[in-house]
C-alpha positions in Angstrom: -106.3 25.3 -67.7 -102.7 25.3 -69.1 -101.7 28.5 -71.1 -100.5 28.4 -74.6 -97.4 30.4 -74.1 -95.9 27.0 -71.7 -96.2 24.3 -74.2 -93.6 25.9 -76.6 -91.2 28.7 -77.6 -92.0 30.1 -80.2 -88.6 31.1 -82.7 -88.3 34.6 -83.9 -90.9 36.0 -86.1 -89.9 36.8 -89.5 -91.4 40.1 -90.9 -94.7 39.8 -93.4 -92.0 41.3 -96.2 -89.6 37.9 -96.1 -92.7 35.6 -95.5 -94.1 36.5 -98.9 -90.8 36.5 -100.1 -90.2 33.4 -99.4 -93.8 32.4 -100.8 -92.7 33.8 -104.0 -89.5 32.2 -104.3 -90.9 28.5 -103.8 -93.7 28.8 -105.7 -91.7 29.7 -108.9 -89.5 26.9 -108.5 -92.6 24.7 -108.1 -93.9 25.8 -111.6 -90.6 24.2 -113.0 -91.0 21.2 -111.0 -93.0 18.2 -111.6 -96.8 17.9 -110.9 -95.4 15.3 -107.8 -92.9 17.8 -107.0 -95.0 20.7 -106.7 -97.8 18.9 -104.8 -95.2 17.9 -102.0 -94.2 21.5 -102.4 -96.9 23.0 -101.6 -98.1 20.8 -99.2 -95.1 21.6 -97.1 -95.8 25.3 -97.9 -99.0 24.9 -96.2 -97.8 23.2 -93.4 -95.2 25.8 -92.5 -98.4 28.9 -93.2 -99.6 26.6 -90.5 -96.9 26.8 -88.3 -96.5 30.9 -88.5 -100.1 31.2 -88.1 -99.7 29.4 -84.9 -96.5 31.2 -84.0 -98.1 34.1 -84.4 -101.1 33.1 -82.2 -98.6 32.6 -79.5 -96.7 35.9 -79.6 -100.2 37.8 -79.7 -101.1 36.0 -76.6 -97.1 36.8 -74.6 -97.6 39.9 -76.1 -100.8 40.9 -73.7 -104.2 41.9 -74.0 -103.2 44.6 -76.3 -101.6 42.4 -79.4 -104.2 39.6 -79.0 -106.8 40.9 -81.5 -106.0 42.6 -85.2 -108.1 45.1 -87.2 -108.0 45.4 -91.1 -105.3 48.5 -90.7 -103.1 46.4 -89.0 -103.5 48.2 -85.4 -103.5 45.5 -82.5 -106.6 46.0 -80.1 -108.0 44.0 -77.0 -109.3 40.4 -78.0 -111.3 38.0 -75.9 -109.0 35.1 -75.8 -106.2 37.0 -73.8 -108.8 38.5 -71.4 -110.6 35.0 -70.6 -106.6 33.5 -70.7 -105.7 36.8 -68.0 -108.7 35.9 -66.3 -107.8 32.1 -65.7 -104.2 32.9 -64.7 -105.7 35.7 -61.9 -107.8 32.9 -61.0 -105.2 30.6 -59.9 -103.8 33.6 -57.9 -106.5 32.5 -55.8 -105.9 29.0 -54.9 -105.1 28.0 -51.8 -101.0 28.2 -51.5 -100.6 25.5 -48.3 -101.7 22.4 -50.8 -98.5 20.4 -49.9 -98.1 22.0 -46.0 -99.7 20.0 -43.0 -103.2 20.6 -41.8 -104.2 23.1 -39.8 -106.1 24.3 -36.6 -106.6 27.5 -35.2 -107.7 28.0 -32.0 -109.0 31.1 -30.6 -110.0 31.4 -26.8 -112.5 34.2 -26.3 -114.3 36.2 -23.7 -116.8 38.9 -24.7 -114.9 39.2 -27.6 -118.1 40.6 -29.7 -116.6 43.5 -30.6 -113.1 41.5 -32.3 -114.0 38.4 -33.0 -115.3 39.4 -36.2 -112.4 40.9 -38.0 -110.3 38.1 -36.2 -112.4 35.4 -39.1 -112.4 37.8 -41.7 -108.5 38.0 -41.7 -108.2 34.2 -41.5 -107.0 32.5 -44.7 -109.5 30.3 -46.2 -107.0 27.2 -46.1 -107.0 26.9 -42.9 -108.5 23.5 -41.9 -110.1 24.0 -38.4 -111.3 26.6 -36.7 -112.0 26.5 -32.8 -113.6 29.2 -30.8 -112.6 28.2 -26.9 -115.7 30.4 -25.1 -115.4 30.8 -21.6 -118.8 32.1 -21.0 -119.0 35.1 -23.0 -122.0 37.4 -21.9 -122.0 39.2 -25.2 -122.8 37.6 -29.1 -119.2 36.5 -29.3 -120.6 33.0 -30.2 -123.1 34.5 -32.7 -120.6 36.7 -34.2 -118.1 34.1 -34.9 -120.9 31.6 -36.5 -122.2 34.4 -38.3 -118.3 35.0 -39.8 -117.2 31.5 -40.4 -120.0 29.5 -40.1 -117.7 26.2 -40.1 -116.1 26.7 -36.8 -116.6 25.1 -33.6 -117.3 26.7 -30.8 -116.7 24.6 -27.5 -117.4 26.0 -24.3 -115.3 25.6 -21.3 -116.3 27.9 -18.2 -113.3 27.6 -16.3 -111.3 30.8 -15.5 -107.9 31.3 -17.6 -106.1 31.0 -21.2 -104.3 28.5 -20.1 -107.5 26.3 -19.5 -109.2 27.4 -22.7 -105.5 26.5 -24.8 -105.8 22.9 -23.1 -109.2 22.4 -23.8 -108.4 23.8 -27.5 -105.6 21.3 -27.9 -107.5 18.2 -26.8 -110.1 19.4 -29.4 -107.5 20.1 -32.1 -108.0 17.0 -35.1 -105.1 18.6 -37.6 -101.6 18.2 -37.9 -100.3 22.0 -36.9 -102.1 23.7 -34.1 -101.8 27.4 -34.2 -102.9 29.6 -31.3 -103.8 33.1 -31.5 -105.6 35.7 -29.7 -109.4 37.3 -30.5 -108.5 40.6 -29.5 -107.3 42.1 -33.3 -103.9 42.8 -31.5 -101.9 39.6 -34.2 -102.8 38.9 -37.7 -103.8 35.8 -38.8 -102.6 36.4 -42.3 -99.2 35.6 -40.7 -100.3 32.5 -39.6 -98.6 30.9 -42.7 -94.9 31.5 -42.0 -96.0 30.0 -38.4 -97.2 26.4 -40.4 -94.2 26.7 -43.5 -91.8 26.7 -40.5 -93.1 23.9 -38.6 -93.6 21.7 -41.8 -89.4 22.6 -41.9 -89.3 20.3 -39.2 -90.0 22.5 -35.7 -92.3 21.4 -33.4 -92.7 24.7 -31.5 -92.6 28.1 -33.9 -93.3 30.8 -31.5 -93.7 34.3 -32.6 -90.9 37.7 -31.5 -92.0 40.9 -31.7 -88.3 41.4 -30.9 -86.7 40.0 -34.3 -86.1 42.0 -37.4 -89.4 42.3 -39.1 -90.9 42.2 -35.8 -92.7 45.1 -33.5 -95.4 45.8 -31.5 -97.5 48.9 -30.9 -99.2 47.3 -28.1 -96.0 46.8 -25.1 -96.4 49.5 -22.1 -93.0 50.4 -20.7 -94.4 47.7 -17.5 -94.4 44.9 -20.1 -91.5 45.7 -22.1 -89.3 45.6 -18.2 -91.2 42.4 -16.8 -90.5 40.8 -20.6 -87.2 41.8 -20.7 -86.4 40.4 -17.5 -88.3 36.9 -17.9 -87.1 36.3 -21.0 -83.5 36.9 -19.6 -84.0 34.5 -16.9 -85.2 32.0 -19.3 -82.4 32.5 -21.5 -79.8 31.9 -18.0 -81.9 29.2 -16.9 -82.4 26.7 -19.8 -78.6 28.6 -21.6 -81.5 29.3 -24.8 -80.6 32.4 -26.8 -84.1 33.6 -27.3 -85.6 37.5 -28.2 -89.3 37.1 -26.9 -90.7 35.2 -24.4 -94.3 36.5 -23.1 -96.1 36.5 -26.6 -99.3 34.3 -27.1 -98.8 33.8 -31.2 -97.5 30.1 -31.4 -97.8 27.3 -33.7 -97.2 23.7 -32.5 -96.9 19.8 -34.1 -99.7 18.5 -32.3 -97.6 15.0 -32.3 -95.5 17.2 -29.7 -98.3 18.7 -27.3 -98.9 15.3 -25.2 -94.7 15.8 -24.7 -95.1 19.3 -23.3 -97.3 18.3 -19.9 -98.9 21.2 -19.7 -101.0 21.9 -16.9 -100.7 25.9 -16.3 -104.4 27.6 -16.1 -103.8 31.3 -16.8 -101.5 33.4 -19.2 -98.2 31.7 -17.6 -99.3 29.0 -19.7 -97.5 30.9 -23.1 -94.3 29.8 -20.9 -94.6 27.0 -19.6 -95.3 25.4 -23.7 -91.3 26.9 -24.3 -89.8 25.8 -20.9 -91.2 22.5 -21.1 -90.1 22.4 -25.0 -86.8 23.1 -24.3 -86.7 20.4 -21.3 -88.0 18.0 -23.6 -85.2 18.7 -26.1 -87.8 20.1 -28.7 -87.0 21.8 -32.0 -88.2 25.6 -31.8 -88.3 28.3 -34.1 -88.7 31.8 -33.4 -90.3 34.1 -36.2 -90.8 37.8 -37.0 -94.5 38.9 -35.8 -95.9 42.5 -35.9 -98.8 43.4 -32.8 -101.1 46.2 -33.0 -103.4 47.5 -30.0 -106.3 45.5 -28.9 -109.1 46.8 -31.5 -111.8 47.1 -28.7 -112.1 47.0 -25.1 -110.1 46.0 -22.0 -107.3 43.6 -21.7 -107.6 40.0 -19.3 -104.1 40.5 -18.7 -102.9 41.8 -15.1 -99.2 42.6 -15.5 -98.2 42.2 -12.2 -100.3 39.2 -11.1 -99.6 37.0 -14.1 -96.3 38.1 -14.2 -95.6 36.6 -10.9 -96.7 33.6 -12.1 -94.9 33.6 -15.2 -91.8 33.5 -12.4 -92.7 30.7 -10.4 -93.4 28.7 -13.9 -90.2 29.6 -15.2 -88.5 28.6 -11.3 -90.7 25.5 -10.9 -89.7 24.1 -14.4 -86.2 24.8 -13.9 -86.0 22.9 -10.5 -89.0 20.5 -10.3 -88.2 17.2 -12.2 -91.1 17.3 -15.7 -93.3 13.9 -15.5 -92.8 11.6 -18.5 -94.5 11.9 -21.6 -98.0 10.7 -22.0 -100.9 10.2 -24.6 -103.3 12.9 -24.4 -103.1 16.9 -24.6 
């Protein structure tokens, strides 16, 4: 329903004294004219009074709930018409804000995340079209909790080890225009997804979160991980003539039609780096946006800084000094 306040702009309301003076003068004039003229003038007066009443109603609505109703003594009290109108405007705030943006698939790799997955799914925007839980054979109630919180989730089981395996499985199963990858441990806020999707819709093929951008940050980076990220990021910037502020962070959004060109085959955490460097090699459009990382809600991280850091290093060198295979259809 469209509010009455949008229909037209009301002129400045005249005071009741001015209106009464106008009515009396007009009636005196009508008595001095012919009967036909009197009828015509009376009709005009009635039309003007109706217009004034309509204007009064619009002004009362625009003044807020306190001006919507009137008592006999002239004091203002809340009225049901404005209360109803405010309710309708409030309801509009809950409508999806991405009605004009691409459809979205969210991929969440899981392995024994029973204590965390519920929080992630509760924070997931309701306008997300597709949520894929790529489960690596959890021995706890991860799948049951996910289905209880969001009955519309798709569960895809892949017993092969590695985050890269889970993500590649998710990319192959996703059906929407934009694919967002996010962790299941609660360190990434699903409420940030809209910013990623808007950036993809603006024309980028890959949008990567950065904890180092203004507005970003992390409460989970240890000194060892900070040092490793700094060195690996510097190497990518040097070898690929890039200017990234972040490298080893897995909150990303990808245009699904661009994924085949990335030629992804990594099995572990290094897939996050492979996505970036192969996108650079293909000349895909890449954007960084600020993101805030929190500590893991519960449990222990599956990341091993030294082992996984060496795998990232190998991915960077391999990508720089070997030829990238031609893009093929499929993820």
